[in-house]
PQR file of N, CA, C, O and H, with PARSE charges and radii, in Angstrom:
ATOM      1  N   UNK A   1      85.718 174.129 251.293 -0.4000 1.5000
ATOM      2  CA  UNK A   1      84.886 173.394 250.379 -0.0000 2.0000
ATOM      3  C   UNK A   1      85.721 172.546 249.423  0.5500 1.7000
ATOM      4  O   UNK A   1      85.394 171.386 249.171 -0.5500 1.4000
ATOM      5  N   UNK A   2      86.807 173.130 248.887 -0.4000 1.5000
ATOM      6  CA  UNK A   2      87.647 172.382 247.958 -0.0000 2.0000
ATOM      7  C   UNK A   2      88.376 171.243 248.658  0.5500 1.7000
ATOM      8  O   UNK A   2      88.681 170.224 248.037 -0.5500 1.4000
ATOM      9  H   UNK A   2      87.072 174.072 249.092  0.4000 1.0000
ATOM     10  N   UNK A   3      88.660 171.412 249.957 -0.4000 1.5000
ATOM     11  CA  UNK A   3      89.298 170.336 250.708 -0.0000 2.0000
ATOM     12  C   UNK A   3      88.361 169.138 250.822  0.5500 1.7000
ATOM     13  O   UNK A   3      88.790 167.987 250.749 -0.5500 1.4000
ATOM     14  H   UNK A   3      88.413 172.239 250.461  0.4000 1.0000
ATOM     15  N   UNK A   4      87.077 169.429 251.000 -0.4000 1.5000
ATOM     16  CA  UNK A   4      86.099 168.340 251.114 -0.0000 2.0000
ATOM     17  C   UNK A   4      85.972 167.588 249.794  0.5500 1.7000
ATOM     18  O   UNK A   4      85.859 166.362 249.779 -0.5500 1.4000
ATOM     19  H   UNK A   4      86.728 170.364 251.059  0.4000 1.0000
ATOM     20  N   UNK A   5      85.991 168.322 248.696 -0.4000 1.5000
ATOM     21  CA  UNK A   5      85.899 167.684 247.379 -0.0000 2.0000
ATOM     22  C   UNK A   5      87.135 166.822 247.126  0.5500 1.7000
ATOM     23  O   UNK A   5      87.019 165.692 246.650 -0.5500 1.4000
ATOM     24  H   UNK A   5      86.083 169.318 248.708  0.4000 1.0000
ATOM     25  N   UNK A   6      88.320 167.354 247.443 -0.4000 1.5000
ATOM     26  CA  UNK A   6      89.562 166.596 247.277 -0.0000 2.0000
ATOM     27  C   UNK A   6      89.574 165.357 248.155  0.5500 1.7000
ATOM     28  O   UNK A   6      89.999 164.285 247.725 -0.5500 1.4000
ATOM     29  H   UNK A   6      88.415 168.272 247.830  0.4000 1.0000
ATOM     30  N   UNK A   7      89.109 165.508 249.379 -0.4000 1.5000
ATOM     31  CA  UNK A   7      89.037 164.365 250.296 -0.0000 2.0000
ATOM     32  C   UNK A   7      88.071 163.305 249.764  0.5500 1.7000
ATOM     33  O   UNK A   7      88.347 162.108 249.841 -0.5500 1.4000
ATOM     34  H   UNK A   7      88.764 166.380 249.728  0.4000 1.0000
ATOM     35  N   UNK A   8      86.956 163.751 249.233 -0.4000 1.5000
ATOM     36  CA  UNK A   8      85.973 162.828 248.671 -0.0000 2.0000
ATOM     37  C   UNK A   8      86.600 161.987 247.557  0.5500 1.7000
ATOM     38  O   UNK A   8      86.438 160.767 247.544 -0.5500 1.4000
ATOM     39  H   UNK A   8      86.732 164.723 249.170  0.4000 1.0000
ATOM     40  N   UNK A   9      87.312 162.620 246.626 -0.4000 1.5000
ATOM     41  CA  UNK A   9      87.917 161.890 245.518 -0.0000 2.0000
ATOM     42  C   UNK A   9      89.044 160.971 245.985  0.5500 1.7000
ATOM     43  O   UNK A   9      89.213 159.880 245.442 -0.5500 1.4000
ATOM     44  H   UNK A   9      87.445 163.611 246.637  0.4000 1.0000
ATOM     45  N   UNK A  10      89.817 161.397 246.985 -0.4000 1.5000
ATOM     46  CA  UNK A  10      90.849 160.522 247.545 -0.0000 2.0000
ATOM     47  C   UNK A  10      90.216 159.288 248.179  0.5500 1.7000
ATOM     48  O   UNK A  10      90.703 158.171 248.005 -0.5500 1.4000
ATOM     49  H   UNK A  10      89.680 162.284 247.427  0.4000 1.0000
ATOM     50  N   UNK A  11      89.132 159.497 248.910 -0.4000 1.5000
ATOM     51  CA  UNK A  11      88.416 158.369 249.518 -0.0000 2.0000
ATOM     52  C   UNK A  11      87.856 157.437 248.451  0.5500 1.7000
ATOM     53  O   UNK A  11      87.876 156.217 248.613 -0.5500 1.4000
ATOM     54  H   UNK A  11      88.736 160.404 249.052  0.4000 1.0000
ATOM     55  N   UNK A  12      87.359 158.011 247.362 -0.4000 1.5000
ATOM     56  CA  UNK A  12      86.848 157.191 246.257 -0.0000 2.0000
ATOM     57  C   UNK A  12      87.947 156.319 245.677  0.5500 1.7000
ATOM     58  O   UNK A  12      87.732 155.133 245.426 -0.5500 1.4000
ATOM     59  H   UNK A  12      87.343 159.003 247.230  0.4000 1.0000
ATOM     60  N   UNK A  13      89.111 156.891 245.463 -0.4000 1.5000
ATOM     61  CA  UNK A  13      90.229 156.138 244.904 -0.0000 2.0000
ATOM     62  C   UNK A  13      90.643 155.024 245.860  0.5500 1.7000
ATOM     63  O   UNK A  13      90.923 153.908 245.422 -0.5500 1.4000
ATOM     64  H   UNK A  13      89.285 157.854 245.667  0.4000 1.0000
ATOM     65  N   UNK A  14      90.684 155.310 247.153 -0.4000 1.5000
ATOM     66  CA  UNK A  14      91.042 154.283 248.133 -0.0000 2.0000
ATOM     67  C   UNK A  14      90.020 153.147 248.154  0.5500 1.7000
ATOM     68  O   UNK A  14      90.394 151.978 248.251 -0.5500 1.4000
ATOM     69  H   UNK A  14      90.457 156.216 247.509  0.4000 1.0000
ATOM     70  N   UNK A  15      88.764 153.478 248.065 -0.4000 1.5000
ATOM     71  CA  UNK A  15      87.726 152.445 248.060 -0.0000 2.0000
ATOM     72  C   UNK A  15      87.791 151.604 246.789  0.5500 1.7000
ATOM     73  O   UNK A  15      87.573 150.394 246.836 -0.5500 1.4000
ATOM     74  H   UNK A  15      88.460 154.428 247.987  0.4000 1.0000
ATOM     75  N   UNK A  16      88.086 152.233 245.661 -0.4000 1.5000
ATOM     76  CA  UNK A  16      88.172 151.499 244.397 -0.0000 2.0000
ATOM     77  C   UNK A  16      89.349 150.514 244.413  0.5500 1.7000
ATOM     78  O   UNK A  16      89.303 149.487 243.735 -0.5500 1.4000
ATOM     79  H   UNK A  16      88.263 153.217 245.622  0.4000 1.0000
ATOM     80  N   UNK A  17      90.387 150.815 245.169 -0.4000 1.5000
ATOM     81  CA  UNK A  17      91.511 149.890 245.284 -0.0000 2.0000
ATOM     82  C   UNK A  17      91.128 148.642 246.079  0.5500 1.7000
ATOM     83  O   UNK A  17      91.758 147.595 245.928 -0.5500 1.4000
ATOM     84  H   UNK A  17      90.425 151.648 245.720  0.4000 1.0000
ATOM     85  N   UNK A  18      90.109 148.745 246.917 -0.4000 1.5000
ATOM     86  CA  UNK A  18      89.659 147.612 247.722 -0.0000 2.0000
ATOM     87  C   UNK A  18      88.741 146.669 246.944  0.5500 1.7000
ATOM     88  O   UNK A  18      88.491 145.546 247.381 -0.5500 1.4000
ATOM     89  H   UNK A  18      89.598 149.595 247.040  0.4000 1.0000
ATOM     90  N   UNK A  19      88.245 147.117 245.808 -0.4000 1.5000
ATOM     91  CA  UNK A  19      87.295 146.328 245.033 -0.0000 2.0000
ATOM     92  C   UNK A  19      87.988 145.120 244.426  0.5500 1.7000
ATOM     93  O   UNK A  19      89.101 145.223 243.909 -0.5500 1.4000
ATOM     94  H   UNK A  19      88.448 148.030 245.453  0.4000 1.0000
ATOM     95  N   UNK A  20      87.324 143.981 244.494 -0.4000 1.5000
ATOM     96  CA  UNK A  20      87.829 142.769 243.874 -0.0000 2.0000
ATOM     97  C   UNK A  20      87.239 142.679 242.467  0.5500 1.7000
ATOM     98  O   UNK A  20      86.087 142.283 242.290 -0.5500 1.4000
ATOM     99  H   UNK A  20      86.421 143.898 244.914  0.4000 1.0000
ATOM    100  N   UNK A  21      88.034 143.047 241.479 -0.4000 1.5000
ATOM    101  CA  UNK A  21      87.553 143.077 240.108 -0.0000 2.0000
ATOM    102  C   UNK A  21      87.578 141.679 239.517  0.5500 1.7000
ATOM    103  O   UNK A  21      88.525 140.930 239.757 -0.5500 1.4000
ATOM    104  H   UNK A  21      88.970 143.368 241.622  0.4000 1.0000
ATOM    105  N   UNK A  22      86.549 141.306 238.741 -0.4000 1.5000
ATOM    106  CA  UNK A  22      86.526 139.978 238.133 -0.0000 2.0000
ATOM    107  C   UNK A  22      87.534 139.885 236.986  0.5500 1.7000
ATOM    108  O   UNK A  22      87.895 140.883 236.363 -0.5500 1.4000
ATOM    109  H   UNK A  22      85.779 141.914 238.546  0.4000 1.0000
ATOM    110  N   UNK A  23      87.970 138.655 236.733 -0.4000 1.5000
ATOM    111  CA  UNK A  23      88.901 138.422 235.634 -0.0000 2.0000
ATOM    112  C   UNK A  23      88.165 138.372 234.306  0.5500 1.7000
ATOM    113  O   UNK A  23      86.935 138.387 234.257 -0.5500 1.4000
ATOM    114  H   UNK A  23      87.676 137.845 237.239  0.4000 1.0000
ATOM    115  N   UNK A  24      88.936 138.311 233.239 -0.4000 1.5000
ATOM    116  CA  UNK A  24      88.357 138.298 231.899 -0.0000 2.0000
ATOM    117  C   UNK A  24      87.445 137.088 231.687  0.5500 1.7000
ATOM    118  O   UNK A  24      86.360 137.211 231.118 -0.5500 1.4000
ATOM    119  H   UNK A  24      89.935 138.298 233.279  0.4000 1.0000
ATOM    120  N   UNK A  25      87.894 135.920 232.147 -0.4000 1.5000
ATOM    121  CA  UNK A  25      87.115 134.694 231.967 -0.0000 2.0000
ATOM    122  C   UNK A  25      85.776 134.789 232.697  0.5500 1.7000
ATOM    123  O   UNK A  25      84.747 134.371 232.167 -0.5500 1.4000
ATOM    124  H   UNK A  25      88.775 135.820 232.608  0.4000 1.0000
ATOM    125  N   UNK A  26      85.790 135.330 233.898 -0.4000 1.5000
ATOM    126  CA  UNK A  26      84.557 135.463 234.673 -0.0000 2.0000
ATOM    127  C   UNK A  26      83.582 136.443 234.011  0.5500 1.7000
ATOM    128  O   UNK A  26      82.374 136.206 233.999 -0.5500 1.4000
ATOM    129  H   UNK A  26      86.626 135.669 234.329  0.4000 1.0000
ATOM    130  N   UNK A  27      84.099 137.520 233.472 -0.4000 1.5000
ATOM    131  CA  UNK A  27      83.252 138.498 232.785 -0.0000 2.0000
ATOM    132  C   UNK A  27      82.633 137.879 231.529  0.5500 1.7000
ATOM    133  O   UNK A  27      81.446 138.065 231.263 -0.5500 1.4000
ATOM    134  H   UNK A  27      85.081 137.712 233.481  0.4000 1.0000
ATOM    135  N   UNK A  28      83.429 137.155 230.771 -0.4000 1.5000
ATOM    136  CA  UNK A  28      82.905 136.518 229.560 -0.0000 2.0000
ATOM    137  C   UNK A  28      81.845 135.477 229.899  0.5500 1.7000
ATOM    138  O   UNK A  28      80.829 135.382 229.210 -0.5500 1.4000
ATOM    139  H   UNK A  28      84.393 137.005 230.987  0.4000 1.0000
ATOM    140  N   UNK A  29      82.073 134.693 230.958 -0.4000 1.5000
ATOM    141  CA  UNK A  29      81.099 133.687 231.361 -0.0000 2.0000
ATOM    142  C   UNK A  29      79.787 134.351 231.784  0.5500 1.7000
ATOM    143  O   UNK A  29      78.707 133.888 231.416 -0.5500 1.4000
ATOM    144  H   UNK A  29      82.898 134.770 231.517  0.4000 1.0000
ATOM    145  N   UNK A  30      79.883 135.428 232.552 -0.4000 1.5000
ATOM    146  CA  UNK A  30      78.684 136.150 232.981 -0.0000 2.0000
ATOM    147  C   UNK A  30      77.953 136.757 231.784  0.5500 1.7000
ATOM    148  O   UNK A  30      76.723 136.745 231.735 -0.5500 1.4000
ATOM    149  H   UNK A  30      80.761 135.804 232.851  0.4000 1.0000
ATOM    150  N   UNK A  31      78.695 137.280 230.833 -0.4000 1.5000
ATOM    151  CA  UNK A  31      78.078 137.872 229.642 -0.0000 2.0000
ATOM    152  C   UNK A  31      77.352 136.803 228.831  0.5500 1.7000
ATOM    153  O   UNK A  31      76.264 137.055 228.313 -0.5500 1.4000
ATOM    154  H   UNK A  31      79.694 137.291 230.872  0.4000 1.0000
ATOM    155  N   UNK A  32      77.941 135.615 228.716 -0.4000 1.5000
ATOM    156  CA  UNK A  32      77.293 134.522 227.993 -0.0000 2.0000
ATOM    157  C   UNK A  32      75.976 134.135 228.669  0.5500 1.7000
ATOM    158  O   UNK A  32      74.970 133.907 227.997 -0.5500 1.4000
ATOM    159  H   UNK A  32      78.825 135.411 229.137  0.4000 1.0000
ATOM    160  N   UNK A  33      75.991 134.062 229.992 -0.4000 1.5000
ATOM    161  CA  UNK A  33      74.783 133.702 230.728 -0.0000 2.0000
ATOM    162  C   UNK A  33      73.696 134.752 230.519  0.5500 1.7000
ATOM    163  O   UNK A  33      72.533 134.409 230.306 -0.5500 1.4000
ATOM    164  H   UNK A  33      76.809 134.247 230.538  0.4000 1.0000
ATOM    165  N   UNK A  34      74.068 136.018 230.580 -0.4000 1.5000
ATOM    166  CA  UNK A  34      73.092 137.098 230.402 -0.0000 2.0000
ATOM    167  C   UNK A  34      72.510 137.066 228.991  0.5500 1.7000
ATOM    168  O   UNK A  34      71.297 137.189 228.819 -0.5500 1.4000
ATOM    169  H   UNK A  34      75.013 136.296 230.753  0.4000 1.0000
ATOM    170  N   UNK A  35      73.352 136.904 227.993 -0.4000 1.5000
ATOM    171  CA  UNK A  35      72.879 136.879 226.600 -0.0000 2.0000
ATOM    172  C   UNK A  35      71.973 135.676 226.366  0.5500 1.7000
ATOM    173  O   UNK A  35      70.917 135.808 225.748 -0.5500 1.4000
ATOM    174  H   UNK A  35      74.337 136.804 228.132  0.4000 1.0000
ATOM    175  N   UNK A  36      72.372 134.511 226.851 -0.4000 1.5000
ATOM    176  CA  UNK A  36      71.572 133.302 226.665 -0.0000 2.0000
ATOM    177  C   UNK A  36      70.221 133.413 227.373  0.5500 1.7000
ATOM    178  O   UNK A  36      69.189 133.061 226.802 -0.5500 1.4000
ATOM    179  H   UNK A  36      73.230 134.404 227.354  0.4000 1.0000
ATOM    180  N   UNK A  37      70.228 133.900 228.611 -0.4000 1.5000
ATOM    181  CA  UNK A  37      68.963 134.028 229.334 -0.0000 2.0000
ATOM    182  C   UNK A  37      68.055 135.065 228.679  0.5500 1.7000
ATOM    183  O   UNK A  37      66.836 134.895 228.674 -0.5500 1.4000
ATOM    184  H   UNK A  37      71.067 134.186 229.074  0.4000 1.0000
ATOM    185  N   UNK A  38      68.617 136.120 228.135 -0.4000 1.5000
ATOM    186  CA  UNK A  38      67.822 137.123 227.435 -0.0000 2.0000
ATOM    187  C   UNK A  38      67.161 136.520 226.194  0.5500 1.7000
ATOM    188  O   UNK A  38      65.987 136.779 225.926 -0.5500 1.4000
ATOM    189  H   UNK A  38      69.607 136.258 228.139  0.4000 1.0000
ATOM    190  N   UNK A  39      67.901 135.731 225.452 -0.4000 1.5000
ATOM    191  CA  UNK A  39      67.349 135.087 224.259 -0.0000 2.0000
ATOM    192  C   UNK A  39      66.241 134.111 224.641  0.5500 1.7000
ATOM    193  O   UNK A  39      65.189 134.082 224.001 -0.5500 1.4000
ATOM    194  H   UNK A  39      68.854 135.521 225.670  0.4000 1.0000
ATOM    195  N   UNK A  40      66.474 133.309 225.686 -0.4000 1.5000
ATOM    196  CA  UNK A  40      65.466 132.332 226.124 -0.0000 2.0000
ATOM    197  C   UNK A  40      64.189 133.039 226.553  0.5500 1.7000
ATOM    198  O   UNK A  40      63.097 132.636 226.151 -0.5500 1.4000
ATOM    199  H   UNK A  40      67.328 133.332 226.206  0.4000 1.0000
ATOM    200  N   UNK A  41      64.307 134.091 227.366 -0.4000 1.5000
ATOM    201  CA  UNK A  41      63.120 134.819 227.809 -0.0000 2.0000
ATOM    202  C   UNK A  41      62.412 135.507 226.645  0.5500 1.7000
ATOM    203  O   UNK A  41      61.183 135.585 226.631 -0.5500 1.4000
ATOM    204  H   UNK A  41      65.193 134.418 227.693  0.4000 1.0000
ATOM    205  N   UNK A  42      63.160 135.997 225.683 -0.4000 1.5000
ATOM    206  CA  UNK A  42      62.541 136.629 224.511 -0.0000 2.0000
ATOM    207  C   UNK A  42      61.736 135.600 223.718  0.5500 1.7000
ATOM    208  O   UNK A  42      60.636 135.893 223.248 -0.5500 1.4000
ATOM    209  H   UNK A  42      64.158 135.933 225.695  0.4000 1.0000
ATOM    210  N   UNK A  43      62.285 134.405 223.574 -0.4000 1.5000
ATOM    211  CA  UNK A  43      61.563 133.353 222.854 -0.0000 2.0000
ATOM    212  C   UNK A  43      60.293 132.961 223.607  0.5500 1.7000
ATOM    213  O   UNK A  43      59.229 132.815 223.006 -0.5500 1.4000
ATOM    214  H   UNK A  43      63.178 134.168 223.956  0.4000 1.0000
ATOM    215  N   UNK A  44      60.411 132.795 224.912 -0.4000 1.5000
ATOM    216  CA  UNK A  44      59.242 132.433 225.719 -0.0000 2.0000
ATOM    217  C   UNK A  44      58.161 133.511 225.634  0.5500 1.7000
ATOM    218  O   UNK A  44      56.989 133.200 225.424 -0.5500 1.4000
ATOM    219  H   UNK A  44      61.275 132.914 225.400  0.4000 1.0000
ATOM    220  N   UNK A  45      58.549 134.762 225.794 -0.4000 1.5000
ATOM    221  CA  UNK A  45      57.573 135.851 225.719 -0.0000 2.0000
ATOM    222  C   UNK A  45      56.971 135.961 224.319  0.5500 1.7000
ATOM    223  O   UNK A  45      55.789 136.274 224.178 -0.5500 1.4000
ATOM    224  H   UNK A  45      59.502 135.015 225.965  0.4000 1.0000
ATOM    225  N   UNK A  46      57.761 135.710 223.300 -0.4000 1.5000
ATOM    226  CA  UNK A  46      57.250 135.729 221.937 -0.0000 2.0000
ATOM    227  C   UNK A  46      56.221 134.636 221.713  0.5500 1.7000
ATOM    228  O   UNK A  46      55.199 134.864 221.065 -0.5500 1.4000
ATOM    229  H   UNK A  46      58.721 135.456 223.415  0.4000 1.0000
ATOM    230  N   UNK A  47      56.484 133.454 222.244 -0.4000 1.5000
ATOM    231  CA  UNK A  47      55.532 132.357 222.111 -0.0000 2.0000
ATOM    232  C   UNK A  47      54.240 132.647 222.873  0.5500 1.7000
ATOM    233  O   UNK A  47      53.150 132.380 222.368 -0.5500 1.4000
ATOM    234  H   UNK A  47      57.314 133.269 222.770  0.4000 1.0000
ATOM    235  N   UNK A  48      54.355 133.189 224.078 -0.4000 1.5000
ATOM    236  CA  UNK A  48      53.160 133.543 224.849 -0.0000 2.0000
ATOM    237  C   UNK A  48      52.355 134.604 224.105  0.5500 1.7000
ATOM    238  O   UNK A  48      51.130 134.511 224.036 -0.5500 1.4000
ATOM    239  H   UNK A  48      55.241 133.405 224.489  0.4000 1.0000
ATOM    240  N   UNK A  49      53.013 135.589 223.560 -0.4000 1.5000
ATOM    241  CA  UNK A  49      52.333 136.634 222.798 -0.0000 2.0000
ATOM    242  C   UNK A  49      51.619 136.036 221.582  0.5500 1.7000
ATOM    243  O   UNK A  49      50.475 136.385 221.289 -0.5500 1.4000
ATOM    244  H   UNK A  49      54.009 135.664 223.615  0.4000 1.0000
ATOM    245  N   UNK A  50      52.301 135.141 220.885 -0.4000 1.5000
ATOM    246  CA  UNK A  50      51.716 134.499 219.709 -0.0000 2.0000
ATOM    247  C   UNK A  50      50.460 133.706 220.079  0.5500 1.7000
ATOM    248  O   UNK A  50      49.437 133.800 219.402 -0.5500 1.4000
ATOM    249  H   UNK A  50      53.231 134.858 221.122  0.4000 1.0000
ATOM    250  N   UNK A  51      50.549 132.927 221.159 -0.4000 1.5000
ATOM    251  CA  UNK A  51      49.406 132.110 221.587 -0.0000 2.0000
ATOM    252  C   UNK A  51      48.239 132.995 222.011  0.5500 1.7000
ATOM    253  O   UNK A  51      47.095 132.729 221.642 -0.5500 1.4000
ATOM    254  H   UNK A  51      51.380 132.851 221.709  0.4000 1.0000
ATOM    255  N   UNK A  52      48.514 134.034 222.777 -0.4000 1.5000
ATOM    256  CA  UNK A  52      47.442 134.926 223.218 -0.0000 2.0000
ATOM    257  C   UNK A  52      46.802 135.652 222.034  0.5500 1.7000
ATOM    258  O   UNK A  52      45.586 135.836 222.002 -0.5500 1.4000
ATOM    259  H   UNK A  52      49.444 134.250 223.077  0.4000 1.0000
ATOM    260  N   UNK A  53      47.607 136.058 221.076 -0.4000 1.5000
ATOM    261  CA  UNK A  53      47.077 136.730 219.896 -0.0000 2.0000
ATOM    262  C   UNK A  53      46.192 135.792 219.077  0.5500 1.7000
ATOM    263  O   UNK A  53      45.130 136.192 218.601 -0.5500 1.4000
ATOM    264  H   UNK A  53      48.596 135.908 221.102  0.4000 1.0000
ATOM    265  N   UNK A  54      46.628 134.555 218.914 -0.4000 1.5000
ATOM    266  CA  UNK A  54      45.810 133.572 218.211 -0.0000 2.0000
ATOM    267  C   UNK A  54      44.497 133.330 218.963  0.5500 1.7000
ATOM    268  O   UNK A  54      43.445 133.183 218.340 -0.5500 1.4000
ATOM    269  H   UNK A  54      47.492 134.229 219.300  0.4000 1.0000
ATOM    270  N   UNK A  55      44.554 133.289 220.282 -0.4000 1.5000
ATOM    271  CA  UNK A  55      43.349 133.111 221.084 -0.0000 2.0000
ATOM    272  C   UNK A  55      42.388 134.275 220.912  0.5500 1.7000
ATOM    273  O   UNK A  55      41.176 134.071 220.838 -0.5500 1.4000
ATOM    274  H   UNK A  55      45.409 133.408 220.788  0.4000 1.0000
ATOM    275  N   UNK A  56      42.908 135.481 220.847 -0.4000 1.5000
ATOM    276  CA  UNK A  56      42.054 136.648 220.633 -0.0000 2.0000
ATOM    277  C   UNK A  56      41.405 136.614 219.251  0.5500 1.7000
ATOM    278  O   UNK A  56      40.245 136.993 219.095 -0.5500 1.4000
ATOM    279  H   UNK A  56      43.893 135.647 220.907  0.4000 1.0000
ATOM    280  N   UNK A  57      42.158 136.158 218.249 -0.4000 1.5000
ATOM    281  CA  UNK A  57      41.598 136.060 216.904 -0.0000 2.0000
ATOM    282  C   UNK A  57      40.449 135.037 216.862  0.5500 1.7000
ATOM    283  O   UNK A  57      39.474 135.214 216.132 -0.5500 1.4000
ATOM    284  H   UNK A  57      43.101 135.850 218.375  0.4000 1.0000
ATOM    285  N   UNK A  58      40.580 133.986 217.641 -0.4000 1.5000
ATOM    286  CA  UNK A  58      39.522 132.992 217.683 -0.0000 2.0000
ATOM    287  C   UNK A  58      38.260 133.531 218.362  0.5500 1.7000
ATOM    288  O   UNK A  58      37.141 133.199 217.970 -0.5500 1.4000
ATOM    289  H   UNK A  58      41.372 133.842 218.234  0.4000 1.0000
ATOM    290  N   UNK A  59      38.458 134.369 219.391 -0.4000 1.5000
ATOM    291  CA  UNK A  59      37.313 134.931 220.132 -0.0000 2.0000
ATOM    292  C   UNK A  59      36.626 136.005 219.319  0.5500 1.7000
ATOM    293  O   UNK A  59      35.397 136.058 219.270 -0.5500 1.4000
ATOM    294  H   UNK A  59      39.367 134.638 219.710  0.4000 1.0000
ATOM    295  N   UNK A  60      37.400 136.855 218.684 -0.4000 1.5000
ATOM    296  CA  UNK A  60      36.805 137.975 217.942 -0.0000 2.0000
ATOM    297  C   UNK A  60      36.873 137.686 216.493  0.5500 1.7000
ATOM    298  O   UNK A  60      36.428 138.496 215.680 -0.5500 1.4000
ATOM    299  H   UNK A  60      38.399 136.812 218.724  0.4000 1.0000
TER
END
């Protein structure tokens, strides 16, 4: 059983060496895109919520 666990972790380490890790610039660019898109979607959803709420106030 312990041999299987040791083999599993060795295989994990070997697979992690094959991974192509992104550079710092690529990570920062991706983070900027995620943050910007999150802000844009939050603004859009906030505006939709505001409009729908105003519409409900007009109906009721």
